[in-house]
TORKOLLO-844653 format. One record per residue (C-alpha): residue number from 1; residue in one letter; x, y, z negated. Coordinates in nm, 3 decimals, decimal comma, m for minus. Layout:
% TORKOLLO-844653
    nr   rest        c1        c2        c3
   NUM      a         X         Y         Z
...
This chain:
% TORKOLLO-844653
    nr   rest        c1        c2        c3
     1      m    14,653    m3,024     3,465
     2      a    14,998    m2,867     3,555
     3      f    14,975    m2,661     3,863
     4      p    15,321    m2,566     4,068
     5      q    15,375    m2,178     4,016
     6      p    15,318    m1,961     4,302
     7      v    15,605    m1,767     4,454
     8      v    15,537    m1,410     4,385
     9      t    15,790    m1,170     4,507
    10      a    15,862    m0,806     4,301
    11      a    15,771    m0,651     4,643
    12      s    15,405    m0,821     4,644
    13      v    15,299    m0,753     4,267
    14      t    15,091    m0,442     4,304
    15      h    15,010    m0,251     4,024
    16      a    14,659    m0,120     4,065
    17      p    14,563     0,237     3,984
    18      a    14,307     0,331     3,741
    19      g    13,977     0,274     3,858
    20      f    14,083     0,009     4,087
    21      k    13,869    m0,272     4,184
    22      f    13,987    m0,589     4,360
    23      k    13,717    m0,651     4,625
    24      p    13,866    m0,841     4,900
    25      t    13,651    m1,007     5,239
    26      d    13,597    m1,339     5,289
    27      e    13,824    m1,323     5,532
    28      e    14,122    m1,208     5,338
    29      i    14,056    m1,426     5,049
    30      v    14,094    m1,710     5,303
    31      q    14,370    m1,567     5,504
    32      h    14,605    m1,380     5,267
    33      y    14,571    m1,575     4,938
    34      l    14,426    m1,917     4,988
    35      r    14,603    m2,037     5,297
    36      p    14,957    m1,895     5,151
    37      r    14,861    m2,081     4,810
    38      a    14,796    m2,412     4,948
    39      v    15,153    m2,447     5,097
    40      n    15,321    m2,242     4,774
    41      a    15,406    m1,954     5,018
    42      p    15,455    m1,607     4,889
    43      l    15,138    m1,425     4,780
    44      p    15,042    m1,036     4,888
    45      s    14,977    m0,962     4,523
    46      s    14,914    m1,129     4,160
    47      f    14,549    m1,065     4,123
    48      i    14,442    m1,416     4,170
    49      v    14,614    m1,618     3,915
    50      d    14,629    m2,028     3,866
    51      v    14,346    m2,160     3,625
    52      d    14,222    m2,514     3,584
    53      v    13,820    m2,422     3,612
    54      l    13,722    m2,768     3,523
    55      s    13,897    m2,726     3,163
    56      h    13,689    m2,436     3,057
    57      n    13,341    m2,270     3,001
    58      p    13,273    m1,976     3,272
    59      w    13,286    m1,738     2,971
    60      e    13,614    m1,845     2,836
    61      l    13,790    m1,734     3,160
    62      l    13,678    m1,358     3,185
    63      p    13,846    m1,111     3,000
    64      e    13,632    m0,889     2,757
    65      g    13,457    m0,655     2,924
    66      s    13,506    m0,798     3,265
    67      m    13,184    m0,931     3,453
    68      e    13,387    m1,086     3,741
    69      k    13,742    m1,217     3,801
    70      y    13,914    m1,447     4,064
    71      f    14,107    m1,782     4,023
    72      f    14,317    m2,038     4,242
    73      s    14,224    m2,388     4,125
    74      q    14,270    m2,721     4,243
    75      r    13,973    m2,944     4,281
    76      v    13,971    m3,330     4,195
    77      l    13,779    m3,599     4,349
    78      k    13,512    m3,747     4,154
    79      w    13,601    m4,122     4,265
    80      p    13,961    m4,200     4,376
    81      l    13,811    m4,354     4,718
    82      g    13,540    m4,107     4,745
    83      n    13,488    m3,794     4,907
    84      q    13,300    m3,578     4,659
    85      w    13,455    m3,324     4,434
    86      n    13,421    m3,336     4,023
    87      r    13,216    m3,062     3,933
    88      a    13,183    m3,149     3,515
    89      a    13,355    m2,838     3,341
    90      g    13,352    m2,734     2,993
    91      d    13,039    m2,784     2,814
    92      g    12,845    m2,866     3,104
    93      h    12,877    m2,886     3,506
    94      w    12,862    m2,642     3,802
    95      k    12,584    m2,722     4,046
    96      t    12,580    m2,601     4,440
    97      s    12,301    m2,377     4,513
    98      g    12,187    m2,295     4,880
    99      k    12,372    m2,372     5,202
   100      d    12,756    m2,310     5,276
   101      v    12,872    m2,000     5,454
   102      p    13,104    m2,020     5,740
   103      i    13,385    m1,788     5,733
   104      f    13,569    m1,671     6,079
   105      c    13,882    m1,546     6,160
   106      s    13,874    m1,175     6,353
   107      r    14,131    m1,334     6,579
   108      i    13,951    m1,479     6,882
   109      n    14,099    m1,786     7,023
   110      n    14,149    m1,925     7,398
   111      g    13,784    m2,011     7,433
   112      g    13,662    m1,650     7,368
   113      e    13,536    m1,767     7,017
   114      p    13,624    m1,668     6,644
   115      l    13,864    m1,960     6,446
   116      m    13,670    m2,087     6,177
   117      i    13,896    m2,075     5,904
   118      g    13,708    m2,152     5,559
   119      s    13,410    m2,212     5,367
   120      k    13,223    m2,014     5,099
   121      k    12,984    m2,255     4,834
   122      t    12,783    m2,107     4,569
   123      l    12,770    m2,298     4,258
   124      v    12,546    m2,221     3,921
   125      f    12,678    m2,367     3,590
   126      y    12,467    m2,578     3,384
   127      h    12,486    m2,663     3,017
   128      g    12,472    m3,039     2,925
   129      t    12,490    m3,302     3,191
   130      t    12,348    m3,307     3,544
   131      d    12,049    m3,471     3,443
   132      f    11,942    m3,291     3,179
   133      g    12,143    m2,956     3,203
   134      e    12,002    m2,616     3,148
   135      n    12,099    m2,351     3,422
   136      t    12,250    m2,014     3,292
   137      e    12,370    m1,699     3,436
   138      w    12,713    m1,793     3,569
   139      v    12,783    m1,822     3,923
   140      m    13,087    m1,928     4,082
   141      q    13,137    m1,867     4,481
   142      e    13,401    m2,132     4,566
   143      y    13,627    m2,078     4,883
   144      s    13,808    m2,352     5,060
   145      l    13,977    m2,396     5,379
   146      v    13,788    m2,594     5,674
   147      g    13,901    m2,611     6,043
   148      a    14,188    m2,409     6,211
   149      g    14,229    m2,313     5,800
   150      l    14,388    m2,646     5,759
   151      t    14,627    m2,616     6,068
   152      p    14,996    m2,643     5,968
   153      y    15,146    m2,308     5,829
   154      r    15,496    m2,157     5,888
   155      v    15,699    m2,111     5,583
   156      m    16,015    m2,059     5,509
   157      r    16,219    m2,321     5,348
   158      p    16,571    m2,395     5,231
   159      g    16,694    m2,594     5,509
   160      g    16,999    m2,803     5,351
   161      s    17,325    m2,917     5,456
   162      n    17,186    m3,208     5,647
   163      n    16,997    m2,981     5,886
   164      f    17,270    m2,751     5,937
   165      r    17,538    m3,003     6,057
   166      e    17,258    m3,150     6,314
   167      s    17,181    m2,798     6,464
   168      s    17,524    m2,673     6,452
   169      s    17,867    m2,825     6,464
   170      a    18,039    m2,503     6,393
   171      a    17,824    m2,505     6,082
   172      a    17,961    m2,855     5,972
   173      t    18,308    m2,746     6,052
   174      i    18,308    m2,452     5,800
   175      t    18,089    m2,652     5,541
   176      e    18,409    m2,861     5,534
   177      k    18,674    m2,593     5,487
   178      n    18,498    m2,373     5,244
   179      d    18,282    m2,448     4,975
   180      n    18,162    m2,133     4,897
   181      i    18,036    m2,094     5,246
   182      s    17,864    m2,393     5,237
   183      e    17,665    m2,346     4,954
   184      a    17,560    m2,003     5,103
   185      l    17,461    m2,187     5,442
   186      n    17,282    m2,454     5,245
   187      n    17,054    m2,215     5,065
   188      a    16,972    m2,044     5,358
   189      k    16,604    m2,070     5,447
   190      v    16,439    m2,211     5,784
   191      p    16,106    m2,168     5,941
   192      v    15,935    m2,528     5,848
   193      l    15,579    m2,612     5,948
   194      v    15,371    m2,753     5,617
   195      n    15,031    m2,892     5,644
   196      p    14,785    m2,692     5,363
   197      d    14,649    m2,895     5,088
   198      e    14,257    m2,877     5,111
   199      s    14,227    m2,915     4,734
   200      w    14,327    m2,574     4,656
   201      v    14,024    m2,319     4,647
   202      v    13,949    m1,952     4,532
   203      c    13,721    m1,921     4,266
   204      h    13,505    m1,596     4,240
   205      i    13,345    m1,622     3,909
   206      y    13,076    m1,379     3,740
   207      k    12,772    m1,332     3,551
   208      k    12,425    m1,220     3,742
   209      r    12,298    m0,881     3,603
   210      k    11,953    m0,883     3,459
   211      p    11,700    m0,728     3,650
   212      r    11,587    m0,402     3,509
   213      m    11,206    m0,345     3,381
   214      p    10,997    m0,167     3,669
   215      r    10,896     0,180     3,542
   216      v    10,542     0,101     3,543
   217      i    10,568    m0,159     3,314
   218      a    10,813     0,070     3,085
   219      q    10,511     0,330     3,067
   220      v    10,247     0,064     2,969
   221      y    10,460    m0,073     2,660
   222      n    10,528     0,292     2,558
   223      i    10,099     0,332     2,564
   224      a    10,089     0,012     2,334
   225      e    10,354     0,211     2,119
   226      g    10,153     0,479     2,028
   227      g    10,112     0,648     2,335
   228      k     9,723     0,785     2,408
   229      v     9,512     0,619     2,644
   230      p     9,308     0,850     2,827
   231      f     8,961     0,786     2,893
   232      y     8,752     0,843     3,172
   233      n     8,357     0,964     3,198
   234      f     8,284     0,800     3,532
   235      l     7,936     0,964     3,508
   236      e     8,094     1,317     3,569
   237      q     8,421     1,181     3,731
   238      g     8,599     1,391     3,446
   239      n     8,823     1,310     3,119
   240      s     8,633     1,319     2,792
   241      e     8,896     1,504     2,674
   242      e     8,812     1,791     2,872
   243      i     8,519     2,056     2,794
   244      t     8,207     1,970     2,965
   245      s     7,896     2,203     3,065
   246      p     7,607     2,244     2,786
   247      n     7,373     2,099     3,032
   248      s     7,600     1,774     3,033
   249      l     7,357     1,439     2,896
   250      t     7,693     1,341     2,745
   251      n     7,678     1,683     2,496
   252      i     7,318     1,573     2,348
   253      p     7,345     1,489     1,997
   254      l     7,245     1,155     1,901
   255      e     7,005     1,256     1,593
   256      n     6,845     1,501     1,868
   257      t     6,808     1,236     2,091
   258      k     6,584     1,041     1,832
   259      d     6,362     1,341     1,729
   260      d     6,308     1,436     2,066
   261      e     6,192     1,087     2,119
   262      e     5,958     1,070     1,832
   263      g     5,756     1,372     1,905
   264      s     5,708     1,253     2,289
   265      d     5,551     0,953     2,142
   266      r     5,315     1,133     1,897
   267      t     5,207     1,358     2,155
   268      n     5,115     1,091     2,348
   269      m     4,924     0,899     2,096
   270      k     4,696     1,215     2,024
   271      a     4,606     1,223     2,387
   272      n     4,510     0,869     2,408
   273      s     4,294     0,947     2,099
   274      k     4,098     1,217     2,246
   275      g     4,049     1,047     2,534
   276      v     3,892     0,756     2,354
   277      g     3,684     0,975     2,186
   278      k     3,493     1,144     2,478
C-alpha cells in the first residue's frame, strides 16, 4: 500500500539527545500527531513514521534491541460495504482485548465538558487464523480519531490563480501583466478546511515483559539444587543440628535402649517366678 508522504519541515525534525525516550501522552498523540497526519499537515517531529502494519509481523517492525515503537498506518475495511476493519497481518492477526479507552482534549467546550477527540484500542497478535490462532506477547495500542477529532482541520494549501482572481481584482490585473508575479501568487498558501481521514491511526507496538520469578520460589529452587534443608525437632522445638542437653531422650543410643528393655524384661520375669513359688 502506497502512503502519501507527510509534510515534515526542517524545523520540525528533532535530534534526540542520548538517553531520550519518546513518551507522549494519549492526548498529544491524537492532537499533535494523528490529527495533522490525517489531513497531511506538517508534523511536530519525525519520530513517528509511516508503515503498513498489516503487511508485517510485529517483531519485524521493531529495530534490533528495541521493545516498542510508534507508527502511522492506514486501516482497511474488511468488506467494501462493511464497517469492520481488516485485522489480518503477517502470519496471523490482531485481536482486540478489553474495552476502548476514550481520549479527551484538555480544552473545555462551551458546555463545560472536555471534548472527546480520540479512542485507544488494545490488540494482541495471534499466530494463525482467527479460529485456531495462538496468542503471543506482542501488543498494539491503536489510536484513532473520533468525535471532535474528526471535525474539519484548518491547513495551509496553495491557493491557485482562480482563487486569487475571484478574491481580488487587483491580483488578477497583476497576473495578466507579469508572469513572474502571477507564479508567485499562485504558489502562495491560504487556509483551507480539510476533513480528517478516519482510516489513519497511530500504532504503538511493544512486547510484554515476562514477570520475574518471586524471590521465595527462587529460594526453593536453590534448595532443590543442592542447598541444605533444615530439619526441626518439634518435641524440643529446636534444630537437629544444634547441640542438645545430655538428658535429652533424642541423645540415647539405639543399642543402649534395646539393652535396657531386655534387662527390665528379665527383672520382671524373676519377680513373677518368686511370687509363684510362695
